[in-house]
C-alpha positions in Angstrom: 0.0 0.0 0.0 1.3 3.5 -0.8 2.3 5.8 1.9 1.9 9.6 1.7 3.7 12.2 3.8 1.0 14.6 4.9 1.8 18.0 6.4 -1.2 19.8 7.8 -1.6 23.3 6.3 -2.8 24.6 9.7 -1.0 22.8 12.6 2.1 21.9 10.4 2.2 18.3 11.9 3.8 15.8 9.6 2.2 12.3 9.4 2.8 9.3 7.2 -0.6 8.0 5.9 -1.5 5.0 3.8 -4.1 5.1 1.1 -7.3 4.6 3.2 -6.1 7.1 5.8 -5.3 9.6 3.1 -8.9 9.3 1.8 -10.3 9.6 5.4 -8.2 12.7 6.0 -9.4 14.4 2.8 -13.0 13.6 3.8 -12.8 14.4 7.5 -9.8 16.8 7.9 -6.5 16.7 9.7 -6.5 13.9 12.3 -4.6 16.2 14.7 -6.4 19.5 14.5 -9.4 18.9 12.2 -8.3 21.5 9.6 -9.8 21.0 6.1 -7.4 19.5 3.6 -7.5 18.5 -0.1 -5.7 16.1 -2.3 -3.0 18.7 -3.1 -1.7 18.3 0.5 -0.6 14.8 -0.4 2.5 14.6 -2.6 3.0 11.3 -4.3 5.1 8.8 -2.4 
């Protein structure tokens, strides 16, 4: 499964996320602070 390095645009936390967690984060926001994120916040692995 692919891993993505996610950096929250609000709290700046960096988290490695796999495909399902990437999709959940796009749908529900940053898992740390809840900030809205989009697919552009996930560079390719």
